[in-house]
Structure formats: C-alpha cells, structure tokens
BATOR-210945 format. One record per residue (C-alpha): x, y, z; residue in three letters. Coordinates in steps of 0.05 Angstrom, whole numbers, plus 32768, in hexadecimal, padded with zeros to 4 digits. Example, Ala and Ser with C-alpha at 12.3 -4.5 7.8 and 13.67 -1.06 7.14 Angstrom:
% residues 2
80F67FA6809CALA
81117FEB808FSER
//
This chain:
% residues 394
8C1A8D208746MET
8C288D33878EASP
8C4E8CF787AAPHE
8C408D0B87F2ARG
8C088CE88817PHE
8BD88D0C8845THR
8BDD8D048890SER
8B9D8CDA888EGLN
8BBA8CAC8859GLN
8BFB8CA48880LEU
8BD48C9488C0ALA
8BAA8C61889APHE
8BE98C40887EARG
8C048C3988C5GLN
8BC28C1D88DEGLU
8BC28BE988A7VAL
8C0A8BD588B6ARG
8BFC8BCB8900GLU
8BBC8BA488F1TRP
8BE08B7688C0LEU
8C188B6788F2LYS
8BE48B538925LYS
8BB48B2C88F8GLU
8BE18B0688C8LEU
8BF68AC088DFPRO
8C3E8ABC88F9PRO
8C708AB288C1GLY
8C3B8ABC888BTRP
8C658AEA885FALA
8CA48AC08867GLN
8C808A808855SER
8C648A9E8815GLY
8C1D8A93882DGLY
8C038ACC8803GLY
8C1B8AB087C1GLU
8BEA8AAD8787GLU
8BBC8ADE87AAGLY
8BBC8AB687EBGLY
8B8C8A8387CDASP
8BBE8A4C87BESER
8BB88A0687DAGLU
8BBE8A058825GLY
8BB18A4F8832SER
8B698A56881DPHE
8B498A4F8861GLU
8B7A8A81887FTHR
8B6D8AB08846THR
8B218AAC884DARG
8B258AB88898ASP
8B548AF3888EPHE
8B268B13885AARG
8AEB8B0D8889ARG
8B118B3088C0ARG
8B248B65888DMET
8ADA8B6C887CALA
8ACA8B7A88C5VAL
8AFA8BB588C1LYS
8AD78BCE8883GLY
8B178BC8885BTRP
8B008B91882CLEU
8AD38BC38808THR
8AFB8C01881ALEU
8AED8C2887DAALA
8AA58C1387D0TRP
8A718C4A87D8PRO
8A568C4E881FLYS
8A0F8C3E8808GLU
8A278BF987F2TYR
8A4D8BE88831GLY
8A908C09881FGLY
8AB78C418840MET
8AB98C6F8804GLY
8B058C738804ALA
8B288C9787CCASP
8B578C77879AALA
8B968C8B87C0LEU
8B7E8C6F8802THR
8B6B8C2E87DFGLN
8BB08C2D87BFMET
8BD28C358803VAL
8BAA8BFA881DPHE
8BBB8BCF87E1ASN
8C058BE187E7GLU
8C088BCB8830GLU
8BE08B8B8824ILE
8C108B7787ECSER
8C4F8B8A8810TYR
8C3B8B5E884BHIS
8C268B26881BARG
8BE18B27883AALA
8BA28B0F8815PRO
8B808B4B87F6GLY
8B378B5287E0PRO
8B238B1F87ACASP
8B018B268768ASN
8ABE8B29878BGLY
8ACF8B6E87A5VAL
8AF78B8E876EPHE
8AD58B708732MET
8A908B568740LEU
8A7F8B878778GLY
8A958BC1874ESER
8A6E8BA68712THR
8A2E8B9F873BLEU
8A358BE58756ILE
8A398C00870FLEU
8A0C8BD186E8SER
89E58BA38717GLY
899B8BA68726SER
89858BBB876BGLU
89708B738778GLU
89B68B598767LEU
89D68B8F8791LYS
89AC8B7C87CEARG
89BB8B3287C4ARG
8A068B3587BAPHE
8A278B7687D0LEU
8A1D8B6C881BPRO
8A358B248816ALA
8A728B3A87EEILE
8A828B708822ALA
8A808B3B8859ARG
8AA78B08882FHIS
8A708AD48834GLU
8A828AB887F0TYR
8AC38AAA87CCTHR
8ABF8ABE8783TRP
8AE18AAA8742CYS
8AE08ACB86FEGLN
8ACA8AA586C0GLY
8AE58ACD8685TYR
8B1E8AA98660SER
8B118A6B8637GLU
8B3F8A398614PRO
8B378A6085D3GLU
8B298AA585F0ALA
8B608AC48619GLY
8B7B8B078603SER
8B438B0985CFASP
8B0E8AFF8604LEU
8AD58B1485D7ALA
8ADE8AD385B1SER
8AC28AAB85ECLEU
8A938A7285D9GLN
8A758A59861ATHR
8A2A8A598609ARG
89EF8A718631GLY
89AC8A5C8614VAL
896A8A768630GLU
893B8A42864CASP
89008A5E8673GLY
891B8A8686AFASP
89628A6C86A6ASP
899E8A6D8679PHE
89BB8A28866BVAL
8A078A2D8668ILE
8A3689FF8641ASN
8A808A098636GLY
8ABF8A148660SER
8AE98A4A8680LYS
8B348A44868CILE
8B698A6386B9TRP
8B328A6E86EBTHR
8B578A83872ASER
8B3E8A64876AASN
8B028A41874AALA
8B108A048775HIS
8B028A2D87B3ASN
8ACC8A5B8797ALA
8A838A5C87ACASP
8A6D8A888772MET
8A848A9B872CILE
8A768AD88701PHE
8A7F8ACC86B8MET
8A748AE08670LEU
8A4D8AB28641VAL
8A378AB885F9ARG
89EB8ABF85F5THR
89E68AD485ACASP
8A168AAE857EPRO
89FE8AD48541THR
8A148B18855CALA
8A588B398551GLN
8A898B1D8584LYS
8A898B5885B4HIS
8A3D8B5485B4ARG
8A118B1A85C7GLY
8A378B0F8609ILE
8A138B0E864DTHR
8A308B178693PHE
8A168AE286C4LEU
8A208ACD870DILE
8A1D8A82871DALA
8A228A56875BASP
8A5F8A298755MET
8A3789F18775LYS
8A0689F0873BSER
89FC89AC871BPRO
8A2789A586DDGLY
8A6389CD86F4ILE
8AA589A886F6THR
8AE889C6870CVAL
8B2989A886F2ARG
8B6989C08715PRO
8BA389DE86EFILE
8BE489DB8717VAL
8C1A8A0A86FDASN
8C6389F886F5MET
8C728A178739ALA
8C4589E18758GLY
8C0F8A13876BILE
8BC58A048760HIS
8BA18A458756SER
8B888A3D870EPHE
8B508A1086F6ASN
8B2789FE86BAGLN
8ADC8A0186C7VAL
8AAB89D9869DPHE
8A6189E98695PHE
8A3389B08680ASP
89EA89C8867AASN
89F289F586B7VAL
89B38A1C86C6ARG
89BD8A6586DCVAL
897F8A8E86EFPRO
89738ACB86C3LYS
896E8AF38703SER
89BA8AE98709ASN
89C78B1286CAMET
89EF8B5286D4VAL
89DB8B8986A5GLY
89B68B7B8664GLU
89B48B3B863CLYS
89E98B3B8604ASN
8A0A8B798623ARG
8A388B558653GLY
8A778B69862FTRP
8A6A8BB2863ETYR
8A598BA18686VAL
8A9A8B7C868EALA
8AC68BB1866DTHR
8AAA8BED8691THR
8AAB8BD286D8LEU
8AB78C03870FLEU
8AFD8BF38725ASP
8B138C20875FPHE
8B5D8C15875DGLU
8B868BFB8723ARG
8BC98C1A8732SER
8BF08BD98732GLY
8C0F8BEB8775ILE
8C098BA48790ALA
8C3C8B8A875FGLY
8C708BBF8771PHE
8C648BB887BCALA
8C6F8B6D87B5GLY
8CAD8B7A878CALA
8CCB8BA687C2ARG
8CBD8B7187F6ARG
8CDF8B3B87CCTHR
8D1B8B6887C0LEU
8D228B74880BGLU
8D258B298814ASP
8D5C8B2587DFLEU
8D838B5E8800PHE
8D828B378842ALA
8D968AF7881FPHE
8DD18B1987FDALA
8DEA8B35883FLYS
8DE28AF48866GLU
8E008AC38833ASN
8E478ABE881ALYS
8E6C8AA987DCLYS
8EB78A9A87E1ASP
8EB68AB48828GLY
8E978AF78817ARG
8E4F8B0F881DPRO
8E2A8B0D87DBLEU
8E188B5687E7ALA
8E628B6887DEASP
8E608B4F8796ASP
8E5A8B8C8767PRO
8E2F8B658736PHE
8DFE8B51876CVAL
8DFA8B988787ARG
8DEF8BB48741LYS
8DB88B828730SER
8D928B8D8771LEU
8D9A8BD8876CALA
8D7D8BD88725GLU
8D418BAF873BARG
8D348BDC8777TRP
8D378C1B874CILE
8D058BFA871CGLU
8CD78BE88756ALA
8CD98C2F8771GLU
8CCB8C4B872BALA
8C908C1C8724GLY
8C758C318768THR
8C758C7A8752LEU
8C528C668711MET
8C1C8C44873BSER
8C158C818768TYR
8C0A8CAA8729ASN
8BD28C7D8710VAL
8BAE8C7F8754ALA
8BB88CCB8756SER
8B978CD18712MET
8B5C8CA78729GLN
8B558CD18767ALA
8B4E8D0E8739GLN
8B188CEC8710GLY
8B468CDE86D4LYS
8B488C9D86ADALA
8B908C8186ADPRO
8B8B8C56866FASN
8BD18C538651LYS
8BEE8C608696GLU
8BCF8C2086B1SER
8BEA8BF98676SER
8C308C168683ILE
8C2C8C0086CCVAL
8C138BBB86BALYS
8C498BB08685LEU
8C828BCA86AFPHE
8C6B8BA686EEGLY
8C638B6186D1THR
8CA58B6486ABGLU
8CC88B7D86EALEU
8CAC8B40870FARG
8CD08B1486DDGLN
8D118B3C86E3ARG
8D0F8B38872FILE
8D028AED872DALA
8D3D8AE386FEGLN
8D6B8B108729THR
8D568AE78766GLY
8D658AA58744MET
8DA98ABE872EASP
8DB88AD28775LEU
8DA48A918797ILE
8DC48A678760GLY
8DBB8A1C875FMET
8D928A1E879FTYR
8D5B8A3A8773GLY
8D4A89F3875DGLN
8D3389E187A3LEU
8CEA89E387B6GLY
8CC989FD87F5LYS
8CCC89B88815ASP
8D1889B98817SER
8D3989D58855LYS
8D7189EF8827TRP
8D428A1987FBALA
8D528A638804PRO
8D188A8F8818LEU
8CEB8A528820ASN
8CEF8A4587D5GLY
8CC88A8587C5ARG
8CF88A9D8790LEU
8CF48A5D8766SER
8CA88A5F876AARG
8CA88AA88757MET
8CD68A9B871CTRP
8CA98A638701MET
8C698A89870BSER
8C858ACA86EFSER
8C818AB186A7PHE
8C368AB886A8SER
8C388AFF86C5ALA
8C3F8B1F8680THR
8C048AF68666LEU
8BCF8AFA869DALA
8BA38B37869EGLY
8BB68B4D8658GLY
8BF78B3A8636THR
8C338B688630SER
8C248B6C85E5GLU
8BDE8B8685F4ILE
8BF98BB98626GLN
8C2C8BD285F3ARG
8BF58BD985C0GLY
8BCB8C0385EFILE
8C078C2F8600ILE
8C178C3785B6ALA
8BD18C48859ETHR
8BB18C6B85DAARG
8BF18C8885F7GLY
8C1C8C9A85BBLEU
8BE58CA28588GLY
8C038C6F8558LEU
8BD68C4D8525PRO
8BBD8C078531ARG
8BE78BD18510GLY
//
C-alpha cells in the first residue's frame, strides 16, 4: 500500500472540503445534524435537499460507471469523498446509491435500469432496505416474509424490522421468501416496492438516545408487480450477497471518530477541574492519545482496503477487520468522552448545560448497537478466523 494520494486525489479532496463549507447549513456539524446518517427526525428535508445538490455535482453516484450516470471514479477517489463527507458530518449517499443502484447495475434488467438508475442518480426517491426481520437478523437467510405469485404480481405478507428511514422512504428494496419448500438460502426473491402501496404500515422504533431512525414495516397483502423483480425468481439471496459495492473501506467511521476526538480535545483544553484544564490531567491525556492512535490506525486499515479494491482485489477478511475494529472503537471513544464530561453526560441536547450539545451522551447510547448492525462482532471474528487465519469452522 502506497499511503500517498495522487495530485488529482488531493485536489479533489480540497474541492470537496470547500464545497461542503459552502453548502452545509451554518452550525450543522456542531448541532449533530448528521447523526444517524442525517435522516433523523428534524433533518430529513435538509438531508434530501443536500443530496440533490450533491447529485447535480455528479458526486452522489461518483463511482458508478459513466454509462449509468456516474463519474467512473476509482475506489480511492470514492474513499476520499466518503472520508470528507463523514468528517464534516454531512449526509452521504443513501442505500439507493450504494446498495440498490449497485445491485441493478450488476443484476437488473435493462428495463429496471432505465426506470430507476437515472432517478437514483438525481435523488428523486428516498430508499429503505427491507432485509432484517424479527426472527432473521444475523441469520438473514431465515427470513419468512412471504411473496406468493398471483397473476402479474407477488402478494407480500410479513414484516421487516430495524428498517432505517422507512418513515421517510418513497421506495423499499427487499428480500421475500417465494419458495418455502426450498433450502433457506434458496427460494428468496429480490423485489422493489412503492412504500405508498396499500397494505404497508410503518411503526416507529425510537432508540434509547431518543432518535427515530429505525422502524418496523408490516406488509398485509401488498401487491408488487413481477416487473419489479431484480434478477431471477428464487435467486434473490445471490443477488443480494453479490452486489457491486464500490467502496467498503469503513473510512466513514474513522473520519467521524477523528472529528469527535477533536471536539474532545477542545473540550479538555477549555474546561477546568480544580482550577486546572482537564487537558493537564495525565489520565485524560493518556486516554485521548490512545483513542487518537487507534483512530489513525483504523484510518490506515481503511486506506488499505480501498487500495486493494483499486487494484481489483477482494478485501474479505480485511473488510471484517475494519468493521470489527471501527465499531468497537466507536464504543471506546463514547466511553472516554463520557468519562471526560462526567455527570454532565446525563444532560440531553435540550439543556443549555449539556457539553457539545449533548452529542456525547447520544453517541454513547447509540454506540451499543454499533457492534450488532451490519454484522455482529462475533460474525466478523468468525470471518477473520476462517477466511483470514484458515481456522476450521466451530
């Protein structure tokens, strides 16, 4: 890995920085407006407008092939963009770009590509992902939401849970079981549905940080046209697990970690205990230094993953290492921050006495789910053990 960026990549990084400073609302980063992907209650309209302006620049679909409305950027350029977006706490591209768009490019029919790719590139729709179910999380292939053929439609019954931003979404892409007699990884079909379809109900899930980003979505005899099927019937599992993801380096988590640590550095310098700045306390200095070293190490791990992708390699165990290290680091930073601000950590963002606008307490509460979402730490360790170290499956 050559850790130096090209002059073009450095110039692009500077261009993104200057654009973000101009386009983000005043005080956006300080207020925590980009929390939970920028789609939390109260920030959705700002987020949607920002993504549409990003689309005009061509950055929403930066790494898509040019024939589908992208700019054909390589993995390192996409990583630079993701790093700056996360550091500035700006809303990045949503699942419609990175997951559905990439899936359509790889597996969609020409008719589906014409219908949806231009609209995704312009951010005409907000998308949500219907994968997890109440009894199918880490073992996603156990999903039981049914899709029964009826004429030109599938009739859907069941529910999806932890569906991020479903309350704001126009469309959903999801996996449903269309052959209950097949082995669990088979008999699954990938569908696209309109969230305004009769029979869809969205129930909010508010997390313990008071943030509404998750939902449970219920399907009661919802009709989805067969023309909205991506790939082959009963082959949806393979469509979903081989999607064309242009950048999975995990850099966003480490860029966000560095920004949070910079906030903590400033807090430690500006606030005193027993008449002395907190930054003079050896324990505080040691704790913050350890977290910063970890964030820097994670950044280099992410650079390595993106570099491998740029060379056409598949960073399997490396991506799991980054995911595992990054989510557990998020928890350590949150705990370090709470230790630093002390009893003030109990105050919410509505209190004028809450340090850093209450961001640390919200981060601490939401960090518990970080090692569960997107594949648990146990799953990541299993991948590292078997695919990285060659150990036998337990």
